[in-house]
OpenMM code with the backbone's topology and positions (N, CA, C; nanometers):
from openmm import Vec3, app, unit

residues = "MET LEU LYS TYR ARG ALA GLY ILE ILE ALA LEU LEU PHE PHE LEU PHE SER CYS ASN SER ALA ILE GLU PRO LYS ALA LEU TYR GLY LYS TRP LYS TYR ILE LYS VAL GLU HIS PRO ASN ALA SER PRO PRO ASP SER LEU SER SER SER GLU ILE ASN ALA SER ALA PRO SER ILE GLN PHE PHE LYS ASN ASN GLN LEU LEU ILE MET TRP ASP GLY LYS VAL LEU SER GLN GLY LYS PHE VAL ILE ASP GLY TYR ASN ILE VAL TYR THR GLU ARG LEU PRO ASP GLY LYS THR ARG THR PHE PRO PHE".split()
positions = [
    Vec3(2.0882, -1.1083, -0.2754),
    Vec3(2.1871, -1.0654, -0.1800),
    Vec3(2.1236, -0.9940, -0.0604),
    Vec3(2.0075, -0.9341, -0.0811),
    Vec3(1.9407, -0.8650, 0.0278),
    Vec3(1.9087, -0.9605, 0.1417),
    Vec3(1.8679, -1.0832, 0.1069),
    Vec3(1.8348, -1.1778, 0.2133),
    Vec3(1.9591, -1.2159, 0.2930),
    Vec3(2.0746, -1.2178, 0.2282),
    Vec3(2.1974, -1.2504, 0.2988),
    Vec3(2.2376, -1.1360, 0.3907),
    Vec3(2.2168, -1.0119, 0.3448),
    Vec3(2.2475, -0.8955, 0.4265),
    Vec3(2.1598, -0.8967, 0.5518),
    Vec3(2.0337, -0.9323, 0.5363),
    Vec3(1.9434, -0.9407, 0.6516),
    Vec3(1.9922, -1.0475, 0.7491),
    Vec3(2.0412, -1.1586, 0.6972),
    Vec3(2.0952, -1.2643, 0.7829),
    Vec3(2.2172, -1.2186, 0.8589),
    Vec3(2.3014, -1.1393, 0.7943),
    Vec3(2.4216, -1.0857, 0.8583),
    Vec3(2.3820, -0.9959, 0.9738),
    Vec3(2.2881, -0.9078, 0.9470),
    Vec3(2.2444, -0.8137, 1.0493),
    Vec3(2.1851, -0.8884, 1.1676),
    Vec3(2.1040, -0.9893, 1.1404),
    Vec3(2.0445, -1.0679, 1.2480),
    Vec3(2.1519, -1.1397, 1.3290),
    Vec3(2.2530, -1.1944, 1.2614),
    Vec3(2.3606, -1.2646, 1.3307),
    Vec3(2.4379, -1.1694, 1.4206),
    Vec3(2.4737, -1.0523, 1.3699),
    Vec3(2.5469, -0.9573, 1.4523),
    Vec3(2.4629, -0.9087, 1.5698),
    Vec3(2.3359, -0.8854, 1.5458),
    Vec3(2.2478, -0.8439, 1.6540),
    Vec3(2.2467, -0.9497, 1.7641),
    Vec3(2.2366, -1.0753, 1.7249),
    Vec3(2.2358, -1.1852, 1.8218),
    Vec3(2.3669, -1.1905, 1.8991),
    Vec3(2.4797, -1.1758, 1.8279),
    Vec3(2.6100, -1.1854, 1.8918),
    Vec3(2.6332, -1.0758, 1.9950),
    Vec3(2.5760, -0.9592, 1.9694),
    Vec3(2.6061, -0.8462, 2.0560),
    Vec3(2.4869, -0.7982, 2.1373),
    Vec3(2.3886, -0.8829, 2.1574),
    Vec3(2.2717, -0.8425, 2.2353),
    Vec3(2.2867, -0.8787, 2.3828),
    Vec3(2.4059, -0.8604, 2.4330),
    Vec3(2.4305, -0.8888, 2.5742),
    Vec3(2.4022, -0.7638, 2.6563),
    Vec3(2.4272, -0.7692, 2.7865),
    Vec3(2.3923, -0.6602, 2.8764),
    Vec3(2.4946, -0.5478, 2.8821),
    Vec3(2.6141, -0.5664, 2.8300),
    Vec3(2.7142, -0.4610, 2.8362),
    Vec3(2.7285, -0.3939, 2.7000),
    Vec3(2.7704, -0.2674, 2.7044),
    Vec3(2.7894, -0.1918, 2.5811),
    Vec3(2.8996, -0.2562, 2.4976),
    Vec3(2.8913, -0.2381, 2.3681),
    Vec3(2.9907, -0.2935, 2.2765),
    Vec3(3.1160, -0.2086, 2.2812),
    Vec3(3.2291, -0.2732, 2.2906),
    Vec3(3.3586, -0.2056, 2.2842),
    Vec3(3.4125, -0.2221, 2.1419),
    Vec3(3.4496, -0.1133, 2.0743),
    Vec3(3.4997, -0.1251, 1.9367),
    Vec3(3.6136, -0.2252, 1.9221),
    Vec3(3.7052, -0.2286, 2.0196),
    Vec3(3.8202, -0.3193, 2.0083),
    Vec3(3.7765, -0.4659, 2.0064),
    Vec3(3.6587, -0.4964, 2.0602),
    Vec3(3.6089, -0.6335, 2.0570),
    Vec3(3.5634, -0.6739, 1.9165),
    Vec3(3.5419, -0.5758, 1.8295),
    Vec3(3.4961, -0.6042, 1.6933),
    Vec3(3.6093, -0.6155, 1.5925),
    Vec3(3.7217, -0.5506, 1.6174),
    Vec3(3.8286, -0.5426, 1.5182),
    Vec3(3.8716, -0.6802, 1.4706),
    Vec3(3.8846, -0.6924, 1.3401),
    Vec3(3.9294, -0.8167, 1.2795),
    Vec3(3.8280, -0.8694, 1.1797),
    Vec3(3.8524, -0.9893, 1.1353),
    Vec3(3.7699, -1.0541, 1.0335),
    Vec3(3.6778, -1.1560, 1.1000),
    Vec3(3.5486, -1.1423, 1.0738),
    Vec3(3.4474, -1.2331, 1.1273),
    Vec3(3.3928, -1.3153, 1.0116),
    Vec3(3.3994, -1.4456, 1.0241),
    Vec3(3.3454, -1.5339, 0.9207),
    Vec3(3.2014, -1.5700, 0.9532),
    Vec3(3.1220, -1.5833, 0.8495),
    Vec3(2.9828, -1.6246, 0.8674),
    Vec3(2.9791, -1.7717, 0.9105),
    Vec3(2.8934, -1.8037, 1.0026),
    Vec3(2.8741, -1.9430, 1.0394),
    Vec3(2.7327, -1.9893, 1.0051),
    Vec3(2.6420, -1.8929, 0.9852),
    Vec3(2.5051, -1.9270, 0.9520),
    Vec3(2.4431, -1.8093, 0.8765),
    Vec3(2.3676, -1.8408, 0.7735),
    Vec3(2.2961, -1.7382, 0.6980),
    Vec3(2.1535, -1.7871, 0.6802),
    Vec3(2.0594, -1.7080, 0.7313),
    Vec3(1.9204, -1.7473, 0.7166),
    Vec3(1.8321, -1.6236, 0.7042),
    Vec3(1.7181, -1.6432, 0.6484),
    Vec3(1.6173, -1.5387, 0.6346),
    Vec3(1.4851, -1.5983, 0.6833),
    Vec3(1.4643, -1.5957, 0.8160),
    Vec3(1.3482, -1.6646, 0.8732),
    Vec3(1.2136, -1.6023, 0.8371),
    Vec3(1.2123, -1.4753, 0.7958),
    Vec3(1.0861, -1.4099, 0.7635),
    Vec3(1.0439, -1.4296, 0.6189),
    Vec3(1.1250, -1.4995, 0.5403),
    Vec3(1.0876, -1.5285, 0.4020),
    Vec3(0.9753, -1.6310, 0.4021),
    Vec3(0.9038, -1.6354, 0.2933),
    Vec3(0.7955, -1.7339, 0.2831),
    Vec3(0.8185, -1.8207, 0.1605),
    Vec3(0.8653, -1.9418, 0.1765),
    Vec3(0.9028, -2.0127, 0.3000),
    Vec3(1.0378, -1.9627, 0.3529),
    Vec3(1.0677, -1.9870, 0.4823),
    Vec3(1.1971, -1.9470, 0.5373),
    Vec3(1.3113, -2.0017, 0.4529),
    Vec3(1.4191, -1.9246, 0.4457),
    Vec3(1.5308, -1.9576, 0.3585),
    Vec3(1.6600, -1.9569, 0.4391),
    Vec3(1.7534, -2.0433, 0.4014),
    Vec3(1.8847, -2.0445, 0.4646),
    Vec3(1.9847, -2.1048, 0.3672),
    Vec3(2.1113, -2.0930, 0.4006),
    Vec3(2.2179, -2.1533, 0.3209),
    Vec3(2.2776, -2.2696, 0.3975),
    Vec3(2.3187, -2.3708, 0.3246),
    Vec3(2.3843, -2.4849, 0.3881),
    Vec3(2.5280, -2.4472, 0.4238),
    Vec3(2.5896, -2.5249, 0.5103),
    Vec3(2.7289, -2.5022, 0.5488),
    Vec3(2.8211, -2.5065, 0.4280),
    Vec3(2.7954, -2.5977, 0.3344),
    Vec3(2.8818, -2.6066, 0.2160),
    Vec3(2.8671, -2.4832, 0.1272),
    Vec3(2.7444, -2.4278, 0.1173),
    Vec3(2.7256, -2.3047, 0.0396),
    Vec3(2.7979, -2.1870, 0.1052),
    Vec3(2.7914, -2.1796, 0.2373),
    Vec3(2.8613, -2.0737, 0.3090),
    Vec3(3.0116, -2.0878, 0.2908),
    Vec3(3.0636, -2.2083, 0.3063),
    Vec3(3.2073, -2.2311, 0.2900),
    Vec3(3.2541, -2.1973, 0.1491),
    Vec3(3.1743, -2.2292, 0.0486),
    Vec3(3.2120, -2.2017, -0.0902),
    Vec3(3.2181, -2.0513, -0.1182),
    Vec3(3.1309, -1.9735, -0.0547),
    Vec3(3.1278, -1.8289, -0.0775),
    Vec3(3.2246, -1.7525, 0.0125),
    Vec3(3.2703, -1.8152, 0.1190),
    Vec3(3.3657, -1.7566, 0.2137),
    Vec3(3.3285, -1.6143, 0.2549),
    Vec3(3.2058, -1.5909, 0.3003),
    Vec3(3.1661, -1.4558, 0.3389),
    Vec3(3.2305, -1.4127, 0.4705),
    Vec3(3.2521, -1.2805, 0.4816),
    Vec3(3.3096, -1.2287, 0.6055),
    Vec3(3.2723, -1.0820, 0.6229),
    Vec3(3.2868, -1.0369, 0.7456),
    Vec3(3.2723, -0.8963, 0.7807),
    Vec3(3.4017, -0.8580, 0.8504),
    Vec3(3.4603, -0.7465, 0.8077),
    Vec3(3.5847, -0.7009, 0.8678),
    Vec3(3.5643, -0.5635, 0.9297),
    Vec3(3.6015, -0.5520, 1.0567),
    Vec3(3.5966, -0.4254, 1.1280),
    Vec3(3.7399, -0.3766, 1.1438),
    Vec3(3.7649, -0.2508, 1.1099),
    Vec3(3.8989, -0.1931, 1.1155),
    Vec3(3.9052, -0.0833, 1.2216),
    Vec3(4.0254, -0.0577, 1.2733),
    Vec3(4.0446, 0.0401, 1.3803),
    Vec3(4.0040, 0.1814, 1.3384),
    Vec3(4.0045, 0.2116, 1.2104),
    Vec3(3.9657, 0.3449, 1.1643),
    Vec3(3.8144, 0.3540, 1.1409),
    Vec3(3.7408, 0.2612, 1.2021),
    Vec3(3.5943, 0.2539, 1.1946),
    Vec3(3.5411, 0.2193, 1.0561),
    Vec3(3.6245, 0.1599, 0.9735),
    Vec3(3.5799, 0.1107, 0.8437),
    Vec3(3.5219, -0.0286, 0.8623),
    Vec3(3.4232, -0.0620, 0.7804),
    Vec3(3.3607, -0.1930, 0.7830),
    Vec3(3.3533, -0.2428, 0.6392),
    Vec3(3.3861, -0.3674, 0.6193),
    Vec3(3.3882, -0.4266, 0.4858),
    Vec3(3.3189, -0.5623, 0.4910),
    Vec3(3.2203, -0.5815, 0.4050),
    Vec3(3.1502, -0.7096, 0.3967),
    Vec3(3.1885, -0.7748, 0.2645),
    Vec3(3.2426, -0.8944, 0.2723),
    Vec3(3.2876, -0.9686, 0.1536),
    Vec3(3.1971, -1.0892, 0.1305),
    Vec3(3.1759, -1.1213, 0.0030),
    Vec3(3.0982, -1.2391, -0.0341),
    Vec3(3.1544, -1.2915, -0.1650),
    Vec3(3.1957, -1.4158, -0.1663),
    Vec3(3.2460, -1.4797, -0.2880),
    Vec3(3.3645, -1.4040, -0.3478),
    Vec3(3.4514, -1.3512, -0.2593),
    Vec3(3.5707, -1.2803, -0.3036),
    Vec3(3.5456, -1.1390, -0.3523),
    Vec3(3.4245, -1.0889, -0.3389),
    Vec3(3.3901, -0.9546, -0.3857),
    Vec3(3.3364, -0.8719, -0.2697),
    Vec3(3.3539, -0.7415, -0.2818),
    Vec3(3.3008, -0.6509, -0.1800),
    Vec3(3.1497, -0.6414, -0.1980),
    Vec3(3.0762, -0.6803, -0.0967),
    Vec3(2.9304, -0.6721, -0.0991),
    Vec3(2.8845, -0.5371, -0.0445),
    Vec3(2.9548, -0.4867, 0.0570),
    Vec3(2.9195, -0.3590, 0.1178),
    Vec3(3.0416, -0.3039, 0.1886),
    Vec3(3.0504, -0.1697, 0.1927),
    Vec3(3.1583, -0.1061, 0.2671),
    Vec3(3.1112, 0.0282, 0.3194),
    Vec3(3.1739, 0.0712, 0.4266),
    Vec3(3.1360, 0.1972, 0.4867),
    Vec3(3.2035, 0.2167, 0.6204),
    Vec3(3.1400, 0.2960, 0.7058),
    Vec3(3.1938, 0.3260, 0.8377),
    Vec3(3.0934, 0.2830, 0.9446),
    Vec3(3.1453, 0.2534, 1.0621),
    Vec3(3.0581, 0.2189, 1.1738),
    Vec3(3.0964, 0.3015, 1.2956),
    Vec3(2.9977, 0.3230, 1.3814),
    Vec3(3.0213, 0.3837, 1.5120),
    Vec3(2.9435, 0.3012, 1.6137),
    Vec3(2.9902, 0.3062, 1.7355),
    Vec3(2.9233, 0.2351, 1.8436),
    Vec3(2.8344, 0.3341, 1.9173),
    Vec3(2.7112, 0.2959, 1.9382),
    Vec3(2.6149, 0.3781, 2.0114),
    Vec3(2.5554, 0.2904, 2.1218),
    Vec3(2.6268, 0.2829, 2.2344),
    Vec3(2.5810, 0.1995, 2.3463),
    Vec3(2.5825, 0.0528, 2.3114),
    Vec3(2.4641, -0.0027, 2.2878),
    Vec3(2.4512, -0.1448, 2.2567),
    Vec3(2.4362, -0.1709, 2.1069),
    Vec3(2.4472, -0.0665, 2.0267),
    Vec3(2.4241, -0.0801, 1.8823),
    Vec3(2.5470, -0.0458, 1.8008),
    Vec3(2.5555, -0.1088, 1.6868),
    Vec3(2.6525, -0.0722, 1.5845),
    Vec3(2.5723, 0.0060, 1.4814),
    Vec3(2.6104, 0.1307, 1.4580),
    Vec3(2.5429, 0.2131, 1.3578),
    Vec3(2.6325, 0.2146, 1.2342),
    Vec3(2.5790, 0.1671, 1.1244),
    Vec3(2.6556, 0.1476, 1.0017),
    Vec3(2.6125, 0.2485, 0.8960),
    Vec3(2.7094, 0.3185, 0.8389),
    Vec3(2.6840, 0.4083, 0.7265),
    Vec3(2.7465, 0.3445, 0.6041),
    Vec3(2.6620, 0.2897, 0.5198),
    Vec3(2.7051, 0.2174, 0.4007),
    Vec3(2.7250, 0.3148, 0.2849),
    Vec3(2.8375, 0.3004, 0.2133),
    Vec3(2.8612, 0.3780, 0.0917),
    Vec3(2.8009, 0.3010, -0.0249),
    Vec3(2.7071, 0.3625, -0.0917),
    Vec3(2.6397, 0.2995, -0.2048),
    Vec3(2.7163, 0.3276, -0.3340),
    Vec3(2.6982, 0.2436, -0.4358),
    Vec3(2.7722, 0.2605, -0.5620),
    Vec3(2.7534, 0.3968, -0.6282),
    Vec3(2.6397, 0.4610, -0.6090),
    Vec3(2.6148, 0.5906, -0.6724),
    Vec3(2.6749, 0.7072, -0.5937),
    Vec3(2.7517, 0.6769, -0.4887),
    Vec3(2.8159, 0.7808, -0.4090),
    Vec3(2.7329, 0.8259, -0.2900),
    Vec3(2.6093, 0.7869, -0.2840),
    Vec3(2.5238, 0.8226, -0.1703),
    Vec3(2.5545, 0.7289, -0.0540),
    Vec3(2.4968, 0.7593, 0.0616),
    Vec3(2.5139, 0.6736, 0.1792),
    Vec3(2.3775, 0.6485, 0.2409),
    Vec3(2.3726, 0.5435, 0.3219),
    Vec3(2.2545, 0.5190, 0.4043),
    Vec3(2.3041, 0.4680, 0.5391),
    Vec3(2.2383, 0.5131, 0.6430),
    Vec3(2.2787, 0.4796, 0.7793),
    Vec3(2.1667, 0.4017, 0.8467),
    Vec3(2.2051, 0.2943, 0.9149),
    Vec3(2.1065, 0.2127, 0.9851),
    Vec3(2.1735, 0.1376, 1.0989),
    Vec3(2.0942, 0.1000, 1.2020),
    Vec3(2.1508, 0.0185, 1.3111),
    Vec3(2.1836, -0.1196, 1.2590),
    Vec3(2.2941, -0.1720, 1.3014),
    Vec3(2.3443, -0.3000, 1.2518),
    Vec3(2.3290, -0.4023, 1.3595),
] * unit.nanometer
topology = app.Topology()
chain = topology.addChain("A")
for resn in residues:
    res = topology.addResidue(resn, chain)
    for name in ("N", "CA", "C"):
        topology.addAtom(name, app.Element.getBySymbol(name[0]), res)
């Protein structure tokens, strides 16, 4: 699952690496995965369109700054996000109650 999380982060980075700051309202809603890859793996790894469709992965951004990542009908990750200029800063709630924060 870690390789899929890396693919998600790379996809979001690509989508929002434009010249203007990110507006939270532009993120609200459910985003479906269109591509999942891990180019730094040896050998590089990716999922086919049929594998992606079967797992129905998505990322949901909510107005209360909640973020939810779903994979195969299950919650893969959840937490809060804030916008910092051109970055999405994500604070993930881990199963043990701890959190970790990283640029998304």
